[in-house]
C-alpha positions as CSV (number, residue, x, y, z in Angstrom):
1,M,-7.4,66.2,68.0
2,I,-9.3,63.5,69.7
3,E,-8.0,62.3,73.0
4,E,-9.4,61.6,76.3
5,F,-9.0,59.1,79.4
6,F,-12.5,57.5,79.6
7,R,-13.5,55.6,83.1
8,L,-15.0,52.4,82.8
9,K,-17.9,50.9,84.5
10,D,-15.4,48.4,87.0
11,G,-13.5,51.9,87.2
12,R,-10.4,51.0,84.8
13,V,-9.9,54.1,83.3
14,V,-8.5,54.0,79.7
15,H,-6.6,56.5,77.3
16,I,-9.0,57.1,74.2
17,R,-6.9,58.3,71.5
18,E,-5.7,59.1,67.7
19,S,-3.2,56.1,66.5
20,R,0.0,56.8,65.7
21,V,3.1,55.4,63.4
22,E,4.7,54.5,66.8
23,D,1.7,52.0,67.5
24,A,2.3,49.9,64.7
25,E,3.7,47.0,66.7
26,S,0.9,47.1,70.0
27,L,-1.4,46.8,66.5
28,H,-0.4,44.4,65.2
29,A,-0.3,42.3,68.5
30,F,-3.5,43.7,69.4
31,Y,-5.0,42.0,65.8
32,K,-3.5,38.6,66.8
33,A,-4.8,38.2,70.1
34,V,-8.6,39.9,69.3
35,T,-9.1,38.2,66.2
36,T,-8.6,35.0,68.5
37,E,-11.4,35.7,71.3
38,T,-14.0,35.9,69.2
39,E,-15.7,35.3,65.3
40,F,-17.8,38.3,65.5
41,L,-14.5,39.9,63.8
42,I,-14.2,38.4,59.8
43,T,-10.4,38.9,60.0
44,E,-8.7,35.5,61.0
45,P,-5.7,35.6,63.1
46,D,-2.9,34.7,60.2
47,E,-4.4,37.6,58.0
48,V,-3.6,40.2,60.3
49,L,-1.3,42.9,59.0
50,G,2.0,43.1,59.7
51,V,4.0,45.9,61.3
52,A,4.8,47.5,58.5
53,E,1.5,47.3,56.6
54,E,0.5,48.6,59.9
55,R,3.1,51.5,59.6
56,A,1.6,52.8,56.5
57,L,-2.1,52.4,56.9
58,I,-1.5,54.9,60.0
59,K,0.1,56.8,57.9
60,I,-2.0,56.8,54.6
61,Y,-5.3,57.2,58.1
62,Q,-3.7,60.3,59.4
63,N,-3.0,62.0,55.6
64,L,-6.8,61.8,54.7
65,F,-9.6,64.6,56.1
66,N,-12.0,61.6,56.1
67,R,-10.2,59.1,57.9
68,L,-10.3,58.5,61.9
69,Y,-7.8,55.9,64.0
70,L,-8.8,55.5,67.3
71,V,-6.9,53.6,70.2
72,A,-7.5,52.4,73.4
73,L,-5.2,52.1,75.3
74,Y,-5.2,50.3,79.4
75,G,-1.4,50.9,80.5
76,S,0.7,50.8,78.0
77,K,-1.1,47.8,75.8
78,I,-4.1,48.3,73.0
79,V,-7.3,47.2,74.5
80,A,-9.7,48.4,71.3
81,T,-9.4,50.4,68.3
82,L,-11.9,52.4,65.9
83,K,-11.7,52.7,62.9
84,I,-13.5,55.2,60.4
85,A,-12.8,54.9,56.4
86,G,-13.3,57.4,54.8
87,A,-14.1,56.8,50.4
88,R,-11.3,57.9,48.0
89,R,-13.3,58.6,45.5
90,K,-14.5,61.8,45.2
91,R,-18.6,61.3,44.9
92,M,-18.4,58.9,48.1
93,S,-16.0,60.9,49.9
94,H,-19.0,61.7,51.9
95,T,-19.0,58.0,53.4
96,G,-17.3,55.8,55.7
97,E,-16.8,52.1,56.8
98,L,-16.6,51.7,60.3
99,S,-14.7,48.6,62.1
100,I,-14.3,48.6,66.1
101,A,-12.6,45.8,67.9
102,V,-12.4,45.0,71.5
103,R,-10.7,43.0,73.5
104,K,-13.1,40.2,75.3
105,D,-11.9,41.2,78.7
106,F,-12.9,45.0,78.2
107,W,-16.9,43.9,76.7
108,G,-19.9,45.5,78.7
109,Q,-17.2,48.3,80.3
110,G,-19.3,51.1,77.9
111,L,-15.6,51.3,75.7
112,G,-16.9,50.1,72.8
113,R,-20.2,52.7,73.4
114,R,-17.9,55.2,73.9
115,M,-15.0,54.8,71.1
116,M,-18.6,54.8,68.7
117,E,-19.6,58.0,70.2
118,L,-16.6,59.9,70.2
119,G,-16.1,58.5,66.5
120,L,-19.8,59.3,65.1
121,D,-19.0,63.0,66.4
122,W,-15.7,63.5,64.9
123,A,-17.5,62.2,61.1
124,E,-21.0,63.9,61.8
125,G,-18.7,67.3,60.9
126,I,-17.1,65.4,58.0
127,L,-18.9,62.6,56.9
128,K,-22.7,62.7,55.7
129,R,-22.7,58.6,56.2
130,V,-21.4,55.6,58.0
131,E,-21.8,52.5,57.7
132,L,-20.6,49.2,59.2
133,N,-21.5,45.4,58.6
134,V,-22.2,43.3,61.7
135,V,-22.6,39.3,61.6
136,D,-26.2,38.4,62.1
137,N,-25.7,36.5,65.7
138,N,-24.1,39.3,67.4
139,E,-27.0,40.6,69.2
140,R,-25.5,43.4,72.2
141,A,-23.6,45.2,68.8
142,I,-26.4,45.0,66.9
143,K,-28.6,46.7,70.3
144,L,-26.2,49.6,70.0
145,Y,-25.2,50.3,66.5
146,E,-29.4,50.5,66.3
147,N,-29.3,52.8,70.0
148,L,-26.3,55.1,68.2
149,G,-28.9,55.6,65.4
150,F,-28.3,53.0,62.7
151,K,-30.7,51.8,60.9
152,L,-30.8,48.2,59.0
153,E,-30.1,48.5,55.0
154,G,-29.8,45.2,53.9
155,I,-28.1,41.8,54.4
156,K,-25.6,39.9,52.8
157,K,-27.3,36.0,52.8
158,R,-24.8,33.4,54.0
159,A,-21.9,35.5,53.9
160,V,-20.0,34.3,56.6
161,R,-18.8,31.5,57.4
162,L,-18.1,30.5,61.0
163,S,-17.3,27.6,63.9
164,D,-20.6,26.9,63.0
165,G,-21.9,27.0,60.2
166,F,-22.6,30.3,57.7
167,H,-24.2,33.6,59.0
168,D,-25.6,36.1,56.9
169,I,-24.4,39.7,57.9
170,Y,-26.2,43.2,58.4
171,I,-25.4,46.2,56.7
172,M,-26.6,49.4,58.4
173,A,-25.6,52.9,57.8
174,K,-26.4,55.8,59.7
175,L,-26.8,58.8,58.0
176,F,-26.3,63.1,59.3
């Protein structure tokens, strides 16, 4: 079970732990908010899962050996999430897809890195490969992923449309 209190660069302390079913409403509110703060996330605010769907998703993550769903709380407010979704097919169950979201007022504080470290430490004992997708103009995220051992494996050309036009998506992976 992953759980820790982590001090941010500015001195604030967040509680990082695995998600719980009772987090569903807070997670719904978090995703509604975080999807309005940046275009680096592919999901639009009107595409966010409903509370019942989020509750069901948490249960799936809790019941599969190769899935992890972390939340970071500042007080009672969720300010970041990290998911590693292990593949369901037996032949690919050693692989996982990572996604991370951090509220903008927590960027640059070390929280994303710490959540990635916790997730990758967990994954190393269970998975052989973790992959992710990142928009080509998200330079800070790309640098973080490279620093944590992710390598560029491919590029999906013009895969996402943002307010300033089409962008490529980089496919990156870390092997254990």
